[in-house]
Every structure is written in structure tokens, then in C-alpha cells.
DSSP file (Angstrom, degrees, kcal/mol; ACC not computed):
  #  RESIDUE AA STRUCTURE BP1 BP2  ACC     N-H-->O    O-->H-N    N-H-->O    O-->H-N    TCO  KAPPA ALPHA  PHI   PSI    X-CA   Y-CA   Z-CA
    1    1 A M              0   0    0      0, 0.0     2,-0.4     0, 0.0     0, 0.0   0.000 360.0 360.0 360.0 128.6 -185.4 -169.0   16.9
    2    2 A F        -     0   0    0      2,-0.0     2,-0.4     8,-0.0     8,-0.0  -0.871 360.0-175.3-108.6 146.1 -187.5 -172.2   17.4
    3    3 A F        +     0   0    0     -2,-0.4     0, 0.0     7,-0.0     0, 0.0  -0.998  26.3 106.9-140.6 133.2 -186.2 -175.7   16.9
    4    4 A G        -     0   0    0     -2,-0.4     3,-0.1     5,-0.0     5,-0.1  -0.967  63.9 -58.2 173.2 176.9 -188.1 -178.8   17.1
    5    5 A P    >   -     0   0    0      0, 0.0     3,-1.4     0, 0.0     5,-0.3  -0.223  68.8 -81.3 -74.5 161.8 -189.7 -181.7   15.4
    6    6 A S  T 3  S+     0   0    0      1,-0.2     0, 0.0     2,-0.1     0, 0.0  -0.290 114.3  25.9 -61.1 138.1 -192.3 -181.1   12.7
    7    7 A G  T 3  S+     0   0    0     -3,-0.1    -1,-0.2     1,-0.0     0, 0.0   0.624  81.9 116.9  87.2  10.6 -195.8 -180.6   14.1
    8    8 A C  S <  S-     0   0    0     -3,-1.4    -2,-0.1    -4,-0.1    -1,-0.0   0.525  91.0 -97.2 -87.9  -8.6 -194.8 -179.2   17.5
    9    9 A G  S  > S+     0   0    0     -5,-0.1     4,-2.0     3,-0.0     5,-0.2   0.666  78.3 135.3 105.0  17.5 -196.3 -175.7   17.0
   10   10 A K  H  > S+     0   0    0     -5,-0.3     4,-2.1     2,-0.2     5,-0.1   0.930  78.7  44.6 -58.9 -52.3 -193.3 -173.6   15.9
   11   11 A T  H  > S+     0   0    0      2,-0.2     4,-2.1     1,-0.2    -1,-0.2   0.888 112.6  50.1 -53.0 -52.0 -195.3 -172.0   13.1
   12   12 A H  H  > S+     0   0    0      1,-0.2     4,-2.3     2,-0.2    -1,-0.2   0.831 109.0  52.5 -58.6 -39.3 -198.3 -171.4   15.3
   13   13 A A  H  X S+     0   0    0     -4,-2.0     4,-2.6     2,-0.2    -2,-0.2   0.925 108.4  50.4 -62.6 -47.2 -196.2 -169.8   17.9
   14   14 A S  H  X S+     0   0    0     -4,-2.1     4,-2.3     1,-0.2    -2,-0.2   0.908 112.0  46.4 -62.9 -40.7 -194.6 -167.5   15.5
   15   15 A I  H  X S+     0   0    0     -4,-2.1     4,-2.5     2,-0.2    -1,-0.2   0.904 111.2  53.1 -65.8 -42.3 -198.0 -166.4   14.1
   16   16 A A  H  X S+     0   0    0     -4,-2.3     4,-2.9     2,-0.2    -2,-0.2   0.886 108.9  50.3 -57.9 -44.7 -199.3 -166.0   17.7
   17   17 A I  H  X S+     0   0    0     -4,-2.6     4,-2.3     1,-0.2    -1,-0.2   0.944 111.3  47.7 -58.4 -52.5 -196.3 -163.7   18.5
   18   18 A A  H  <>S+     0   0    0     -4,-2.3     5,-3.1     1,-0.2     4,-0.3   0.886 113.2  47.1 -54.6 -45.3 -196.9 -161.6   15.5
   19   19 A Q  H ><5S+     0   0    0     -4,-2.5     3,-1.0     3,-0.2    -1,-0.2   0.916 110.7  52.1 -64.4 -45.0 -200.6 -161.3   16.2
   20   20 A H  H 3<5S+     0   0    0     -4,-2.9    -1,-0.2     1,-0.3    -2,-0.2   0.891 113.9  43.8 -63.0 -37.7 -200.1 -160.4   19.9
   21   21 A C  T 3<5S-     0   0    0     -4,-2.3    -1,-0.3    -5,-0.2    -2,-0.2   0.451 110.4-122.8 -86.1   1.2 -197.6 -157.7   19.0
   22   22 A D  T < 5 +     0   0    0     -3,-1.0     2,-0.3    -4,-0.3    -3,-0.2   0.933  61.2 158.5  61.6  44.9 -199.9 -156.4   16.1
   23   23 A A      < -     0   0    0     -5,-3.1    36,-0.3    -6,-0.1    -1,-0.2  -0.763  50.7-104.7-105.6 145.3 -196.9 -157.1   13.8
   24   24 A L  E     -a   59   0A   0     34,-2.4    36,-3.6    32,-0.6     2,-0.6  -0.505  34.6-144.7 -64.3 133.0 -196.7 -157.7   10.1
   25   25 A F  E     -a   60   0A   0     34,-0.2     2,-0.6    -2,-0.2    36,-0.2  -0.931  15.6-172.6-108.3 111.7 -196.0 -161.4    9.4
   26   26 A I  E     -a   61   0A   0     34,-3.2    36,-3.5    -2,-0.6     2,-0.9  -0.925  10.1-154.7-108.6 123.2 -193.8 -162.1    6.4
   27   27 A D  E     +a   62   0A   0     -2,-0.6    36,-0.2    34,-0.2    34,-0.1  -0.848  22.3 167.9 -99.8 104.4 -193.6 -165.8    5.5
   28   28 A L        +     0   0    0     34,-3.2    36,-0.2    -2,-0.9    -1,-0.1  -0.268  25.9 150.1-104.1  42.8 -190.4 -166.7    3.7
   29   29 A S    >>  -     0   0    0     34,-0.2     3,-1.4     1,-0.1     4,-1.1  -0.352  60.9-110.1 -71.2 151.0 -190.8 -170.4    4.1
   30   30 A A  H 3> S+     0   0    0     34,-2.2     4,-0.7     1,-0.3     3,-0.2   0.813 117.9  56.6 -56.4 -31.6 -189.4 -172.6    1.5
   31   31 A K  H 34 S+     0   0    0      1,-0.2    -1,-0.3    33,-0.2     4,-0.1   0.794 111.5  43.9 -60.6 -31.9 -192.8 -173.6    0.3
   32   32 A N  H <4 S+     0   0    0     -3,-1.4    -1,-0.2     1,-0.2    -2,-0.2   0.607 119.5  40.7 -94.1 -11.8 -193.6 -169.9   -0.4
   33   33 A T  H >< S+     0   0    0     -4,-1.1     3,-2.2    -3,-0.2    -2,-0.2   0.351  79.4 109.2-121.2   5.0 -190.2 -169.0   -2.1
   34   34 A E  T 3< S+     0   0    0     -4,-0.7    -1,-0.1     1,-0.3    -2,-0.1   0.765  72.6  61.6 -59.6 -22.9 -189.6 -172.3   -4.3
   35   35 A R  T 3  S+     0   0    0     -3,-0.2     2,-0.9     1,-0.1    -1,-0.3   0.599  84.0  83.4 -82.7  -2.7 -190.2 -170.4   -7.4
   36   36 A Y    <   +     0   0    0     -3,-2.2    -1,-0.1     1,-0.2    -3,-0.0  -0.829  55.2 160.9 -92.8  96.9 -187.3 -168.2   -6.8
   37   37 A T        +     0   0    0     -2,-0.9     2,-0.2     4,-0.0    -1,-0.2   0.710  43.5  73.0-101.3 -25.4 -184.5 -170.5   -8.1
   38   38 A T  S  > S-     0   0    0      1,-0.1     4,-1.9     0, 0.0     5,-0.2  -0.554  79.4-124.5 -92.9 160.8 -181.4 -168.2   -8.7
   39   39 A K  H  > S+     0   0    0      1,-0.2     4,-1.9     2,-0.2     5,-0.2   0.835 113.7  56.7 -73.4 -28.9 -179.3 -166.7   -6.0
   40   40 A E  H  > S+     0   0    0      2,-0.2     4,-2.4     1,-0.2    -1,-0.2   0.926 108.6  45.7 -66.5 -42.4 -180.0 -163.3   -7.5
   41   41 A D  H  > S+     0   0    0      2,-0.2     4,-2.3     1,-0.2    -2,-0.2   0.868 113.5  47.8 -59.9 -40.9 -183.8 -163.8   -7.2
   42   42 A I  H  X S+     0   0    0     -4,-1.9     4,-2.5     2,-0.2    -1,-0.2   0.880 111.2  52.2 -74.7 -36.2 -183.6 -165.1   -3.7
   43   43 A T  H  X S+     0   0    0     -4,-1.9     4,-2.8     2,-0.2    -2,-0.2   0.954 110.6  47.2 -58.7 -53.7 -181.3 -162.2   -2.7
   44   44 A K  H  X S+     0   0    0     -4,-2.4     4,-2.4     2,-0.2     5,-0.2   0.908 112.4  50.5 -61.8 -43.3 -183.8 -159.6   -4.2
   45   45 A L  H  X S+     0   0    0     -4,-2.3     4,-2.7     2,-0.2    -2,-0.2   0.964 112.6  45.3 -65.1 -45.8 -186.7 -161.3   -2.4
   46   46 A Y  H  X S+     0   0    0     -4,-2.5     4,-2.3     1,-0.2     5,-0.2   0.888 112.8  51.4 -53.7 -46.2 -184.9 -161.3    1.0
   47   47 A A  H  X S+     0   0    0     -4,-2.8     4,-2.0     2,-0.2    -1,-0.2   0.880 112.7  45.9 -59.4 -43.3 -183.8 -157.6    0.4
   48   48 A T  H  X S+     0   0    0     -4,-2.4     4,-3.1     2,-0.2     5,-0.3   0.952 110.1  53.7 -68.2 -49.3 -187.4 -156.6   -0.3
   49   49 A A  H  X S+     0   0    0     -4,-2.7     4,-2.7     1,-0.3    -2,-0.2   0.902 112.1  44.4 -54.0 -46.8 -188.8 -158.5    2.7
   50   50 A W  H  X S+     0   0    0     -4,-2.3     4,-2.6     2,-0.2    -1,-0.3   0.888 113.5  49.5 -71.1 -35.6 -186.3 -156.7    5.0
   51   51 A R  H  X S+     0   0    0     -4,-2.0     4,-2.3    -5,-0.2    -2,-0.2   0.962 112.3  48.7 -69.1 -40.6 -187.1 -153.3    3.4
   52   52 A V  H  X S+     0   0    0     -4,-3.1     4,-1.6     1,-0.2    -2,-0.2   0.939 113.4  49.6 -58.0 -47.7 -191.0 -154.0    3.8
   53   53 A A  H  < S+     0   0    0     -4,-2.7    -1,-0.2    -5,-0.3    -2,-0.2   0.862 108.8  49.2 -64.2 -34.4 -190.4 -155.0    7.4
   54   54 A K  H >< S+     0   0    0     -4,-2.6     3,-0.7     1,-0.2    -1,-0.2   0.891 113.8  47.4 -66.8 -36.1 -188.4 -152.0    8.3
   55   55 A Q  H 3< S+     0   0    0     -4,-2.3    -2,-0.2     1,-0.2    -1,-0.2   0.744 117.7  42.3 -76.0 -23.7 -191.1 -149.7    6.7
   56   56 A N  T 3< S-     0   0    0     -4,-1.6   -32,-0.6    -5,-0.2    -1,-0.2  -0.313  96.9-152.9-120.2  45.7 -193.9 -151.5    8.5
   57   57 A Q    <   +     0   0    0     -3,-0.7     2,-0.1   -34,-0.1    -3,-0.1  -0.315  69.5  50.5 -66.1 148.5 -192.5 -152.1   12.0
   58   58 A P  S    S+     0   0    0      0, 0.0   -34,-2.4     0, 0.0     2,-0.3   0.608  80.3 155.4 -75.9 156.2 -193.1 -154.1   14.0
   59   59 A A  E     -a   24   0A   0    -36,-0.3     2,-0.5    -2,-0.1   -34,-0.2  -0.999  34.6-147.5-152.5 145.7 -192.7 -157.1   11.8
   60   60 A V  E     -a   25   0A   0    -36,-3.6   -34,-3.2    -2,-0.3     2,-0.6  -0.969  10.5-157.8-112.2 125.2 -191.9 -160.8   12.1
   61   61 A I  E     -a   26   0A   0     -2,-0.5     2,-0.5   -36,-0.2   -34,-0.2  -0.921  17.3-159.9-103.6 122.4 -189.9 -162.4    9.2
   62   62 A Y  E     -a   27   0A   0    -36,-3.5   -34,-3.2    -2,-0.6     2,-0.4  -0.896  12.5-173.8-111.9 127.5 -190.5 -166.2    9.3
   63   63 A F        -     0   0    0     -2,-0.5     2,-0.4   -36,-0.2   -34,-0.2  -0.961   3.1-179.6-113.5 136.7 -188.4 -169.0    7.7
   64   64 A D  S    S+     0   0    0     -2,-0.4   -34,-2.2   -36,-0.2   -33,-0.2  -0.994  73.2   0.6-127.4 135.4 -189.4 -172.5    7.7
   65   65 A N  S >  S+     0   0    0     -2,-0.4     3,-1.8   -36,-0.2     4,-0.4   0.854  75.5 162.1  54.6  38.8 -187.3 -175.2    6.2
   66   66 A V  T >>  +     0   0    0      1,-0.3     4,-2.8     2,-0.2     3,-0.7   0.652  60.7  73.5 -70.2  -8.7 -184.7 -172.7    5.3
   67   67 A E  H 3> S+     0   0    0      1,-0.2     4,-1.7     2,-0.2    -1,-0.3   0.766  89.3  59.9 -68.3 -25.4 -182.1 -175.4    4.8
   68   68 A T  H <4 S+     0   0    0     -3,-1.8    -1,-0.2     2,-0.1    -2,-0.2   0.729 115.4  34.8 -73.7 -22.1 -183.8 -176.3    1.6
   69   69 A I  H X4 S+     0   0    0     -3,-0.7     3,-0.7    -4,-0.4    -2,-0.2   0.903 124.0  39.2 -92.0 -58.6 -183.2 -172.9    0.3
   70   70 A M  H 3< S+     0   0    0     -4,-2.8    -3,-0.2     1,-0.2    -2,-0.1   0.744 124.8  34.8 -66.6 -31.2 -179.8 -172.0    1.9
   71   71 A F  T >< S+     0   0    0     -4,-1.7     3,-2.7    -5,-0.3    -1,-0.2   0.203  76.9 149.9-114.5  16.6 -178.1 -175.2    1.5
   72   72 A A  T <  S+     0   0    0     -3,-0.7    -4,-0.1     1,-0.3    -3,-0.1  -0.214  78.4  10.8 -52.2 127.1 -179.5 -176.5   -1.7
   73   73 A G  T 3  S+     0   0    0      1,-0.1    -1,-0.3    -5,-0.0     3,-0.2   0.420 111.9  85.5  80.3  -3.2 -176.9 -178.7   -3.4
   74   74 A K    X   +     0   0    0     -3,-2.7     3,-1.7     1,-0.1     4,-0.3  -0.059  44.8 133.0-116.4  30.2 -174.7 -178.8   -0.3
   75   75 A A  G >   +     0   0    0      1,-0.3     3,-1.6     2,-0.2    -1,-0.1   0.757  57.0  74.9 -48.9 -31.4 -176.5 -181.7    1.4
   76   76 A K  G 3  S+     0   0    0      1,-0.3    -1,-0.3    -3,-0.2    -2,-0.1   0.789 100.4  40.5 -63.1 -28.4 -173.3 -183.4    2.2
   77   77 A G  G <  S+     0   0    0     -3,-1.7     2,-0.4    -6,-0.1    -1,-0.3   0.374  89.7 108.7 -98.6   5.7 -172.4 -180.9    5.1
   78   78 A I    <   -     0   0    0     -3,-1.6     2,-0.5    -4,-0.3     3,-0.1  -0.656  57.2-149.9 -86.6 132.7 -176.0 -180.7    6.5
   79   79 A V        -     0   0    0     -2,-0.4    -2,-0.1     1,-0.2     4,-0.0  -0.868   9.1-143.1 -98.7 134.1 -176.5 -182.3    9.9
   80   80 A K  S    S+     0   0    0     -2,-0.5    -1,-0.2     1,-0.3     3,-0.1   0.963  94.6  34.8 -57.1 -53.2 -180.0 -183.6   10.4
   81   81 A D    >   -     0   0    0      1,-0.1     3,-1.6    -3,-0.1     4,-0.3  -0.930  67.8-165.6-109.2 114.7 -180.0 -182.7   14.0
   82   82 A P  G >  S+     0   0    0      0, 0.0     3,-0.8     0, 0.0     4,-0.2   0.763  91.5  59.6 -61.8 -31.8 -178.0 -179.5   14.9
   83   83 A M  G >  S+     0   0    0      1,-0.2     3,-0.7     2,-0.2    -3,-0.0   0.523  86.7  78.8 -80.6  -8.1 -178.0 -180.4   18.6
   84   84 A A  G <  S+     0   0    0     -3,-1.6    -1,-0.2     1,-0.2    -4,-0.0   0.744  87.2  56.7 -77.4 -21.1 -176.2 -183.8   17.8
   85   85 A K  G <         0   0    0     -3,-0.8    -1,-0.2    -4,-0.3    -2,-0.2   0.583 360.0 360.0 -82.1  -8.6 -172.9 -182.1   17.6
   86   86 A M    <         0   0    0     -3,-0.7    -1,-0.2    -4,-0.2    -2,-0.1   0.474 360.0 360.0 -80.0 360.0 -173.1 -180.6   21.1
């Protein structure tokens, strides 16, 4: 898991790791999954991604801005900086 400010290279590092390992790169970032709006659709999407990753090992499943999908409508409990609570 990578954590850091926008623009520091987390996505590029993930792609580089996948390329170095000759792995399938599955991008489940919020920008690529925004059309899946129901919990059922998102669940099916993730299940399919895991199935494809398992059948085509090695694979890297990449999530960016997952908080916009997983915590949609629950912004009250989200902490902007998870390290701030430590």
C-alpha cells in the first residue's frame, strides 16, 4: 500500500512494479469505476477483477481514490490524513 500526496509517483510506482514482474495491471481507480453506481454493480466488478487476477497471475490490482467509492455518502467519518490519528 502506498500513501502520499497527489503527484508523488504512487501510480507510476505501481505500474513499474507490475511491468517489472510481468504482471497484469488491473486499474480499479475511482475514475475508471465511476459508472458503477450501485453496491451490487461495484461488488460484481470487484469479484470479476479478483477472478481475472487469479486466472492471470501474477497480477496487480490498483485502487486510487478508493475512498470516493467505498465511503460515498459517509464523508462525516473520513479523516483527510489517516496518519493524523497516530
